[in-house]
N, CA, C and O atoms as a GROMACS GRO file, in nm:
protein
  480
    1PRO      N    1  -0.691  -2.267 -10.020
    1PRO     CA    2  -0.651  -2.127 -10.141
    1PRO      C    3  -0.504  -2.159 -10.145
    1PRO      O    4  -0.466  -2.183 -10.030
    2ARG      N    5  -0.429  -2.166 -10.211
    2ARG     CA    6  -0.352  -2.145 -10.216
    2ARG      C    7  -0.238  -1.958 -10.215
    2ARG      O    8  -0.241  -1.886 -10.315
    3HIS      N    9  -0.173  -1.928 -10.115
    3HIS     CA   10  -0.140  -1.784 -10.156
    3HIS      C   11   0.015  -1.776 -10.146
    3HIS      O   12   0.078  -1.817 -10.048
    4GLY      N   13   0.076  -1.718 -10.263
    4GLY     CA   14   0.231  -1.678 -10.281
    4GLY      C   15   0.243  -1.608 -10.198
    4GLY      O   16   0.178  -1.603 -10.094
    5PRO      N   17   0.336  -1.537 -10.238
    5PRO     CA   18   0.423  -1.464 -10.146
    5PRO      C   19   0.360  -1.285 -10.199
    5PRO      O   20   0.402  -1.255 -10.311
    6VAL      N   21   0.310  -1.223 -10.162
    6VAL     CA   22   0.266  -1.080 -10.134
    6VAL      C   23   0.398  -1.018 -10.237
    6VAL      O   24   0.516  -1.010 -10.205
    7SER      N   25   0.347  -0.988 -10.342
    7SER     CA   26   0.403  -0.882 -10.380
    7SER      C   27   0.422  -0.700 -10.351
    7SER      O   28   0.337  -0.632 -10.408
    8LEU      N   29   0.525  -0.625 -10.268
    8LEU     CA   30   0.466  -0.575 -10.272
    8LEU      C   31   0.549  -0.450 -10.348
    8LEU      O   32   0.670  -0.457 -10.326
    9PRO      N   33   0.495  -0.308 -10.456
    9PRO     CA   34   0.506  -0.254 -10.554
    9PRO      C   35   0.656  -0.187 -10.475
    9PRO      O   36   0.699  -0.191 -10.359
   10PRO      N   37   0.697  -0.136 -10.586
   10PRO     CA   38   0.875  -0.103 -10.568
   10PRO      C   39   0.840   0.069 -10.510
   10PRO      O   40   0.746   0.139 -10.546
   11VAL      N   41   0.917   0.094 -10.440
   11VAL     CA   42   0.960   0.197 -10.442
   11VAL      C   43   1.026   0.312 -10.433
   11VAL      O   44   1.065   0.318 -10.317
   12LEU      N   45   1.068   0.434 -10.509
   12LEU     CA   46   1.134   0.482 -10.556
   12LEU      C   47   1.199   0.592 -10.412
   12LEU      O   48   1.144   0.685 -10.354
   13GLU      N   49   1.339   0.528 -10.394
   13GLU     CA   50   1.379   0.693 -10.275
   13GLU      C   51   1.470   0.806 -10.393
   13GLU      O   52   1.521   0.792 -10.503
   14TYR      N   53   1.459   0.871 -10.334
   14TYR     CA   54   1.500   1.008 -10.432
   14TYR      C   55   1.575   1.117 -10.354
   14TYR      O   56   1.498   1.151 -10.265
   15VAL      N   57   1.639   1.156 -10.349
   15VAL     CA   58   1.730   1.322 -10.292
   15VAL      C   59   1.736   1.440 -10.345
   15VAL      O   60   1.857   1.461 -10.333
   16PHE      N   61   1.691   1.538 -10.397
   16PHE     CA   62   1.742   1.702 -10.420
   16PHE      C   63   1.799   1.713 -10.322
   16PHE      O   64   1.760   1.685 -10.209
   17ASP      N   65   1.975   1.791 -10.381
   17ASP     CA   66   2.066   1.797 -10.327
   17ASP      C   67   2.097   1.961 -10.372
   17ASP      O   68   2.170   1.975 -10.471
   18ALA      N   69   2.040   2.098 -10.298
   18ALA     CA   70   2.120   2.205 -10.430
   18ALA      C   71   2.283   2.270 -10.308
   18ALA      O   72   2.323   2.265 -10.192
   19ASP      N   73   2.324   2.333 -10.460
   19ASP     CA   74   2.462   2.393 -10.417
   19ASP      C   75   2.539   2.325 -10.381
   19ASP      O   76   2.593   2.363 -10.277
   20THR      N   77   2.602   2.162 -10.453
   20THR     CA   78   2.707   2.060 -10.385
   20THR      C   79   2.832   2.123 -10.433
   20THR      O   80   2.935   2.072 -10.388
   21GLU      N   81   2.844   2.219 -10.511
   21GLU     CA   82   2.995   2.226 -10.537
   21GLU      C   83   3.048   2.382 -10.450
   21GLU      O   84   3.163   2.422 -10.433
   22ARG      N   85   2.917   2.446 -10.409
   22ARG     CA   86   2.992   2.508 -10.342
   22ARG      C   87   2.994   2.499 -10.216
   22ARG      O   88   3.080   2.566 -10.160
   23ARG      N   89   2.924   2.434 -10.150
   23ARG     CA   90   2.891   2.371 -10.008
   23ARG      C   91   3.008   2.275 -10.042
   23ARG      O   92   3.027   2.235  -9.927
   24ARG      N   93   3.132   2.188 -10.143
   24ARG     CA   94   3.226   2.153 -10.121
   24ARG      C   95   3.404   2.221 -10.183
   24ARG      O   96   3.508   2.164 -10.217
   25LEU      N   97   3.363   2.366 -10.171
   25LEU     CA   98   3.466   2.493 -10.115
   25LEU      C   99   3.451   2.567 -10.047
   25LEU      O  100   3.492   2.683 -10.057
   26GLY      N  101   3.365   2.504  -9.927
   26GLY     CA  102   3.314   2.559  -9.753
   26GLY      C  103   3.250   2.637  -9.782
   26GLY      O  104   3.262   2.725  -9.697
   27HIS      N  105   3.140   2.683  -9.900
   27HIS     CA  106   3.084   2.835  -9.852
   27HIS      C  107   2.958   2.743  -9.786
   27HIS      O  108   2.954   2.620  -9.780
   28ALA      N  109   2.900   2.798  -9.759
   28ALA     CA  110   2.708   2.754  -9.735
   28ALA      C  111   2.615   2.801  -9.797
   28ALA      O  112   2.625   2.915  -9.842
   29PRO      N  113   2.513   2.732  -9.814
   29PRO     CA  114   2.382   2.666  -9.924
   29PRO      C  115   2.319   2.801  -9.916
   29PRO      O  116   2.300   2.869  -9.814
   30ARG      N  117   2.276   2.840 -10.091
   30ARG     CA  118   2.186   2.996 -10.097
   30ARG      C  119   2.055   2.939 -10.073
   30ARG      O  120   1.980   3.020 -10.129
   31VAL      N  121   1.995   2.863 -10.031
   31VAL     CA  122   1.905   2.810 -10.062
   31VAL      C  123   1.880   2.681  -9.961
   31VAL      O  124   1.961   2.588  -9.953
   32ALA      N  125   1.719   2.692  -9.861
   32ALA     CA  126   1.686   2.601  -9.834
   32ALA      C  127   1.505   2.578  -9.878
   32ALA      O  128   1.413   2.653  -9.911
   33PHE      N  129   1.534   2.349  -9.844
   33PHE     CA  130   1.422   2.318  -9.960
   33PHE      C  131   1.282   2.386  -9.862
   33PHE      O  132   1.336   2.442  -9.766
   34LEU      N  133   1.229   2.392  -9.857
   34LEU     CA  134   1.096   2.424  -9.786
   34LEU      C  135   1.052   2.257  -9.799
   34LEU      O  136   1.093   2.167  -9.872
   35GLY      N  137   0.916   2.264  -9.659
   35GLY     CA  138   0.872   2.111  -9.625
   35GLY      C  139   0.975   1.986  -9.599
   35GLY      O  140   0.954   1.866  -9.590
   36ARG      N  141   1.065   2.046  -9.591
   36ARG     CA  142   1.146   1.888  -9.634
   36ARG      C  143   1.175   1.838  -9.448
   36ARG      O  144   1.154   1.909  -9.350
   37ARG      N  145   1.226   1.704  -9.452
   37ARG     CA  146   1.179   1.640  -9.387
   37ARG      C  147   1.345   1.681  -9.234
   37ARG      O  148   1.454   1.738  -9.233
   38PRO      N  149   1.245   1.596  -9.128
   38PRO     CA  150   1.335   1.690  -9.005
   38PRO      C  151   1.510   1.659  -9.037
   38PRO      O  152   1.596   1.747  -9.039
   39SER      N  153   1.533   1.521  -9.057
   39SER     CA  154   1.698   1.471  -9.043
   39SER      C  155   1.705   1.533  -9.176
   39SER      O  156   1.818   1.579  -9.191
   40ASP      N  157   1.603   1.559  -9.315
   40ASP     CA  158   1.759   1.651  -9.384
   40ASP      C  159   1.818   1.785  -9.373
   40ASP      O  160   1.773   1.871  -9.296
   41PRO      N  161   1.909   1.801  -9.444
   41PRO     CA  162   1.952   1.945  -9.372
   41PRO      C  163   1.868   2.068  -9.477
   41PRO      O  164   1.760   2.041  -9.531
   42GLU      N  165   1.918   2.165  -9.489
   42GLU     CA  166   1.834   2.219  -9.537
   42GLU      C  167   1.812   2.269  -9.665
   42GLU      O  168   1.719   2.332  -9.716
   43HIS      N  169   1.979   2.203  -9.730
   43HIS     CA  170   1.986   2.291  -9.866
   43HIS      C  171   1.949   2.072  -9.949
   43HIS      O  172   1.989   2.024 -10.055
   44GLN      N  173   1.867   2.010  -9.846
   44GLN     CA  174   1.809   1.859  -9.919
   44GLN      C  175   1.676   1.851  -9.868
   44GLN      O  176   1.618   1.880  -9.764
   45PHE      N  177   1.647   1.798  -9.989
   45PHE     CA  178   1.485   1.716  -9.985
   45PHE      C  179   1.466   1.609 -10.027
   45PHE      O  180   1.464   1.595 -10.150
   46SER      N  181   1.444   1.497  -9.943
   46SER     CA  182   1.464   1.336  -9.987
   46SER      C  183   1.306   1.337  -9.942
   46SER      O  184   1.234   1.418  -9.884
   47ASP      N  185   1.291   1.218  -9.994
   47ASP     CA  186   1.088   1.172 -10.033
   47ASP      C  187   1.160   0.975 -10.093
   47ASP      O  188   1.262   0.915 -10.129
   48THR      N  189   1.013   0.957 -10.065
   48THR     CA  190   1.005   0.844 -10.169
   48THR      C  191   0.909   0.833 -10.304
   48THR      O  192   0.855   0.944 -10.305
   49VAL      N  193   0.873   0.779 -10.387
   49VAL     CA  194   0.718   0.718 -10.434
   49VAL      C  195   0.725   0.591 -10.449
   49VAL      O  196   0.826   0.524 -10.474
   50GLU      N  197   0.604   0.554 -10.432
   50GLU     CA  198   0.560   0.436 -10.496
   50GLU      C  199   0.522   0.441 -10.624
   50GLU      O  200   0.475   0.536 -10.686
   51LEU      N  201   0.554   0.287 -10.673
   51LEU     CA  202   0.566   0.300 -10.779
   51LEU      C  203   0.467   0.193 -10.858
   51LEU      O  204   0.525   0.103 -10.920
   52PRO      N  205   0.329   0.198 -10.859
   52PRO     CA  206   0.196   0.095 -10.840
   52PRO      C  207   0.254  -0.052 -10.919
   52PRO      O  208   0.282  -0.165 -10.879
   53GLN      N  209   0.254   0.038 -11.093
   53GLN     CA  210   0.249  -0.079 -11.184
   53GLN      C  211   0.396   0.011 -11.258
   53GLN      O  212   0.457   0.111 -11.221
   54GLN      N  213   0.411  -0.090 -11.387
   54GLN     CA  214   0.535  -0.008 -11.470
   54GLN      C  215   0.478   0.065 -11.557
   54GLN      O  216   0.364   0.042 -11.599
   55HIS      N  217   0.563   0.176 -11.601
   55HIS     CA  218   0.505   0.331 -11.656
   55HIS      C  219   0.445   0.364 -11.604
   55HIS      O  220   0.364   0.446 -11.648
   56ALA      N  221   0.443   0.330 -11.504
   56ALA     CA  222   0.308   0.404 -11.404
   56ALA      C  223   0.405   0.554 -11.440
   56ALA      O  224   0.516   0.531 -11.490
   57ARG      N  225   0.363   0.719 -11.414
   57ARG     CA  226   0.372   0.870 -11.357
   57ARG      C  227   0.356   0.868 -11.227
   57ARG      O  228   0.281   0.808 -11.149
   58ALA      N  229   0.457   0.960 -11.217
   58ALA     CA  230   0.407   0.980 -11.097
   58ALA      C  231   0.505   1.167 -11.059
   58ALA      O  232   0.620   1.203 -11.082
   59CYS      N  233   0.415   1.222 -11.011
   59CYS     CA  234   0.475   1.405 -10.979
   59CYS      C  235   0.500   1.380 -10.839
   59CYS      O  236   0.436   1.312 -10.759
   60VAL      N  237   0.653   1.480 -10.820
   60VAL     CA  238   0.666   1.520 -10.657
   60VAL      C  239   0.764   1.652 -10.740
   60VAL      O  240   0.835   1.662 -10.840
   61LYS      N  241   0.712   1.746 -10.616
   61LYS     CA  242   0.734   1.863 -10.674
   61LYS      C  243   0.827   1.899 -10.479
   61LYS      O  244   0.779   1.874 -10.369
   62ALA      N  245   0.926   1.944 -10.504
   62ALA     CA  246   0.973   2.026 -10.363
   62ALA      C  247   1.077   2.129 -10.385
   62ALA      O  248   1.172   2.119 -10.463
   63THR      N  249   1.049   2.230 -10.307
   63THR     CA  250   1.037   2.410 -10.363
   63THR      C  251   1.121   2.446 -10.292
   63THR      O  252   1.100   2.417 -10.174
   64PHE      N  253   1.226   2.508 -10.316
   64PHE     CA  254   1.286   2.587 -10.205
   64PHE      C  255   1.318   2.730 -10.235
   64PHE      O  256   1.275   2.785 -10.336
   65GLN      N  257   1.422   2.814 -10.113
   65GLN     CA  258   1.393   2.922 -10.173
   65GLN      C  259   1.529   3.014 -10.127
   65GLN      O  260   1.606   2.978 -10.037
   66LEU      N  261   1.540   3.103 -10.183
   66LEU     CA  262   1.657   3.184 -10.145
   66LEU      C  263   1.709   3.247 -10.009
   66LEU      O  264   1.665   3.342  -9.943
   67GLN      N  265   1.824   3.155  -9.990
   67GLN     CA  266   1.874   3.250  -9.820
   67GLN      C  267   1.828   3.481  -9.791
   67GLN      O  268   1.849   3.586  -9.853
   68ASP      N  269   1.789   3.456  -9.715
   68ASP     CA  270   1.760   3.634  -9.738
   68ASP      C  271   1.945   3.620  -9.737
   68ASP      O  272   2.001   3.600  -9.845
   69SER      N  273   2.006   3.629  -9.644
   69SER     CA  274   2.198   3.691  -9.664
   69SER      C  275   2.275   3.642  -9.773
   69SER      O  276   2.398   3.646  -9.769
   70ILE      N  277   2.219   3.600  -9.858
   70ILE     CA  278   2.271   3.536 -10.010
   70ILE      C  279   2.366   3.691 -10.073
   70ILE      O  280   2.317   3.804 -10.074
   71ARG      N  281   2.468   3.665 -10.108
   71ARG     CA  282   2.518   3.807 -10.167
   71ARG      C  283   2.556   3.748 -10.348
   71ARG      O  284   2.591   3.823 -10.439
   72ASP      N  285   2.544   3.656 -10.354
   72ASP     CA  286   2.612   3.557 -10.482
   72ASP      C  287   2.466   3.511 -10.570
   72ASP      O  288   2.418   3.398 -10.557
   73LYS      N  289   2.414   3.604 -10.649
   73LYS     CA  290   2.277   3.610 -10.671
   73LYS      C  291   2.258   3.634 -10.814
   73LYS      O  292   2.154   3.668 -10.871
   74LEU      N  293   2.395   3.607 -10.875
   74LEU     CA  294   2.412   3.592 -11.046
   74LEU      C  295   2.414   3.390 -11.109
   74LEU      O  296   2.363   3.322 -11.197
   75ARG      N  297   2.521   3.370 -10.978
   75ARG     CA  298   2.535   3.224 -11.065
   75ARG      C  299   2.466   3.156 -11.040
   75ARG      O  300   2.426   3.130 -10.926
   76PRO      N  301   2.424   3.097 -11.167
   76PRO     CA  302   2.320   2.986 -11.070
   76PRO      C  303   2.347   2.869 -10.974
   76PRO      O  304   2.457   2.816 -10.958
   77ILE      N  305   2.216   2.830 -10.902
   77ILE     CA  306   2.190   2.705 -10.788
   77ILE      C  307   2.199   2.582 -10.891
   77ILE      O  308   2.120   2.575 -10.984
   78ALA      N  309   2.313   2.474 -10.866
   78ALA     CA  310   2.229   2.348 -10.911
   78ALA      C  311   2.221   2.287 -10.798
   78ALA      O  312   2.268   2.296 -10.685
   79VAL      N  313   2.111   2.188 -10.888
   79VAL     CA  314   2.067   2.122 -10.818
   79VAL      C  315   2.074   1.959 -10.802
   79VAL      O  316   2.090   1.924 -10.919
   80THR      N  317   2.071   1.887 -10.753
   80THR     CA  318   2.109   1.759 -10.788
   80THR      C  319   1.986   1.680 -10.777
   80THR      O  320   1.885   1.711 -10.715
   81LEU      N  321   2.012   1.556 -10.858
   81LEU     CA  322   1.914   1.491 -10.814
   81LEU      C  323   1.944   1.277 -10.796
   81LEU      O  324   1.939   1.200 -10.891
   82ALA      N  325   1.963   1.252 -10.704
   82ALA     CA  326   1.985   1.114 -10.638
   82ALA      C  327   1.844   1.028 -10.629
   82ALA      O  328   1.747   1.040 -10.554
   83TYR      N  329   1.875   0.930 -10.743
   83TYR     CA  330   1.773   0.775 -10.674
   83TYR      C  331   1.816   0.696 -10.689
   83TYR      O  332   1.930   0.673 -10.730
   84GLY      N  333   1.680   0.585 -10.638
   84GLY     CA  334   1.728   0.455 -10.664
   84GLY      C  335   1.596   0.397 -10.637
   84GLY      O  336   1.502   0.465 -10.594
   85ILE      N  337   1.584   0.220 -10.674
   85ILE     CA  338   1.460   0.184 -10.568
   85ILE      C  339   1.499   0.110 -10.419
   85ILE      O  340   1.570   0.015 -10.386
   86GLN      N  341   1.412   0.207 -10.350
   86GLN     CA  342   1.426   0.124 -10.183
   86GLN      C  343   1.474  -0.058 -10.210
   86GLN      O  344   1.443  -0.154 -10.281
   87GLY      N  345   1.547  -0.030 -10.122
   87GLY     CA  346   1.621  -0.189 -10.108
   87GLY      C  347   1.711  -0.250 -10.201
   87GLY      O  348   1.765  -0.355 -10.168
   88ALA      N  349   1.735  -0.200 -10.310
   88ALA     CA  350   1.790  -0.263 -10.452
   88ALA      C  351   1.979  -0.272 -10.425
   88ALA      O  352   2.065  -0.332 -10.489
   89GLY      N  353   1.990  -0.168 -10.278
   89GLY     CA  354   2.179  -0.208 -10.242
   89GLY      C  355   2.186  -0.052 -10.254
   89GLY      O  356   2.112   0.037 -10.212
   90ALA      N  357   2.323  -0.053 -10.340
   90ALA     CA  358   2.385   0.060 -10.309
   90ALA      C  359   2.341   0.048 -10.504
   90ALA      O  360   2.446   0.014 -10.560
   91ALA      N  361   2.251   0.061 -10.587
   91ALA     CA  362   2.206   0.119 -10.710
   91ALA      C  363   2.165   0.251 -10.695
   91ALA      O  364   2.047   0.248 -10.660
   92ARG      N  365   2.214   0.396 -10.707
   92ARG     CA  366   2.203   0.501 -10.687
   92ARG      C  367   2.206   0.569 -10.817
   92ARG      O  368   2.282   0.526 -10.903
   93HIS      N  369   2.130   0.670 -10.841
   93HIS     CA  370   2.188   0.697 -11.014
   93HIS      C  371   2.180   0.879 -10.967
   93HIS      O  372   2.131   0.934 -10.869
   94SER      N  373   2.252   0.936 -11.089
   94SER     CA  374   2.222   1.094 -11.047
   94SER      C  375   2.190   1.133 -11.095
   94SER      O  376   2.139   1.052 -11.173
   95ARG      N  377   2.157   1.290 -11.143
   95ARG     CA  378   2.105   1.374 -11.254
   95ARG      C  379   2.126   1.528 -11.213
   95ARG      O  380   2.131   1.539 -11.091
   96GLY      N  381   2.133   1.584 -11.244
   96GLY     CA  382   2.209   1.748 -11.227
   96GLY      C  383   2.113   1.810 -11.325
   96GLY      O  384   2.050   1.754 -11.415
   97ALA      N  385   2.114   1.942 -11.289
   97ALA     CA  386   1.994   2.015 -11.300
   97ALA      C  387   2.047   2.153 -11.254
   97ALA      O  388   2.102   2.145 -11.144
   98THR      N  389   2.044   2.302 -11.319
   98THR     CA  390   2.072   2.413 -11.281
   98THR      C  391   1.948   2.495 -11.296
   98THR      O  392   1.874   2.497 -11.395
   99ARG      N  393   1.929   2.587 -11.141
   99ARG     CA  394   1.815   2.667 -11.103
   99ARG      C  395   1.882   2.774 -11.114
   99ARG      O  396   2.000   2.776 -11.081
  100HIS      N  397   1.805   2.908 -11.171
  100HIS     CA  398   1.876   2.958 -11.142
  100HIS      C  399   1.781   3.098 -11.016
  100HIS      O  400   1.836   3.193 -10.960
  101ASN      N  401   1.645   3.060 -11.010
  101ASN     CA  402   1.571   3.116 -10.922
  101ASN      C  403   1.481   3.043 -10.847
  101ASN      O  404   1.425   2.951 -10.906
  102ARG      N  405   1.444   3.067 -10.690
  102ARG     CA  406   1.384   2.905 -10.635
  102ARG      C  407   1.258   2.882 -10.763
  102ARG      O  408   1.207   2.942 -10.857
  103GLY      N  409   1.254   2.767 -10.701
  103GLY     CA  410   1.097   2.644 -10.786
  103GLY      C  411   1.147   2.507 -10.705
  103GLY      O  412   1.200   2.462 -10.604
  104ALA      N  413   1.072   2.474 -10.866
  104ALA     CA  414   1.038   2.329 -10.832
  104ALA      C  415   1.096   2.293 -10.912
  104ALA      O  416   1.130   2.383 -10.989
  105THR      N  417   1.133   2.185 -10.943
  105THR     CA  418   1.236   2.106 -11.005
  105THR      C  419   1.210   1.976 -11.043
  105THR      O  420   1.165   1.895 -10.961
  106ARG      N  421   1.235   1.946 -11.161
  106ARG     CA  422   1.123   1.801 -11.206
  106ARG      C  423   1.230   1.736 -11.291
  106ARG      O  424   1.309   1.802 -11.357
  107HIS      N  425   1.228   1.588 -11.286
  107HIS     CA  426   1.338   1.524 -11.374
  107HIS      C  427   1.262   1.413 -11.433
  107HIS      O  428   1.211   1.328 -11.360
  108SER      N  429   1.246   1.406 -11.634
  108SER     CA  430   1.173   1.310 -11.655
  108SER      C  431   1.232   1.271 -11.763
  108SER      O  432   1.255   1.343 -11.860
  109ARG      N  433   1.280   1.082 -11.747
  109ARG     CA  434   1.290   1.049 -11.833
  109ARG      C  435   1.470   1.153 -11.889
  109ARG      O  436   1.466   1.158 -12.012
  110GLY      N  437   1.578   1.212 -11.846
  110GLY     CA  438   1.640   1.236 -11.822
  110GLY      C  439   1.645   1.358 -11.899
  110GLY      O  440   1.755   1.412 -11.912
  111ALA      N  441   1.568   1.397 -11.940
  111ALA     CA  442   1.542   1.544 -12.038
  111ALA      C  443   1.580   1.644 -11.979
  111ALA      O  444   1.502   1.654 -11.884
  112ALA      N  445   1.669   1.746 -11.973
  112ALA     CA  446   1.682   1.908 -11.938
  112ALA      C  447   1.607   1.979 -11.919
  112ALA      O  448   1.490   1.958 -11.950
  113LEU      N  449   1.639   2.063 -11.873
  113LEU     CA  450   1.564   2.184 -11.800
  113LEU      C  451   1.622   2.257 -11.790
  113LEU      O  452   1.739   2.277 -11.755
  114PRO      N  453   1.457   2.363 -11.856
  114PRO     CA  454   1.472   2.463 -11.912
  114PRO      C  455   1.550   2.565 -11.849
  114PRO      O  456   1.516   2.589 -11.733
  115PRO      N  457   1.692   2.665 -11.915
  115PRO     CA  458   1.719   2.767 -11.808
  115PRO      C  459   1.641   2.888 -11.813
  115PRO      O  460   1.585   2.952 -11.903
  116LEU      N  461   1.665   2.907 -11.609
  116LEU     CA  462   1.576   3.044 -11.585
  116LEU      C  463   1.613   3.129 -11.587
  116LEU      O  464   1.735   3.124 -11.569
  117SER      N  465   1.546   3.298 -11.610
  117SER     CA  466   1.620   3.404 -11.549
  117SER      C  467   1.631   3.463 -11.427
  117SER      O  468   1.531   3.490 -11.360
  118PRO      N  469   1.768   3.492 -11.382
  118PRO     CA  470   1.787   3.490 -11.228
  118PRO      C  471   1.701   3.640 -11.210
  118PRO      O  472   1.685   3.734 -11.287
  119VAL      N  473   1.659   3.616 -11.081
  119VAL     CA  474   1.559   3.726 -10.998
  119VAL      C  475   1.655   3.811 -10.933
  119VAL      O  476   1.765   3.766 -10.902
  120LEU      N  477   1.630   3.898 -10.916
  120LEU     CA  478   1.697   4.030 -10.850
  120LEU      C  479   1.592   4.078 -10.751
  120LEU      O  480   1.613   4.179 -10.683
   0.00000   0.00000   0.00000
């Protein structure tokens, strides 16, 4: 029998990043992702998803919580998503989303997330 190279399914790498602009201005992030990798800073959540076939759907959940000590509770908390195919070089795409309270973020075909009301 003749065996060709084994083709592994592509793997999507992704990183959620919260409060990027605030951190760029020197402020502490207002949220911390739960269940993140030990190597991820508290304001980031990264993981991978195996894509077994074309047009296959996969859902991921990333949950963050507000820090107890935050003072700015009214401004939106921006969450960005960077993603790329593992091993595809430097190709990485980015999407932005805004969440007003703690919760999970999902991106599907570049759809915008609906606005959420602040929780005080």
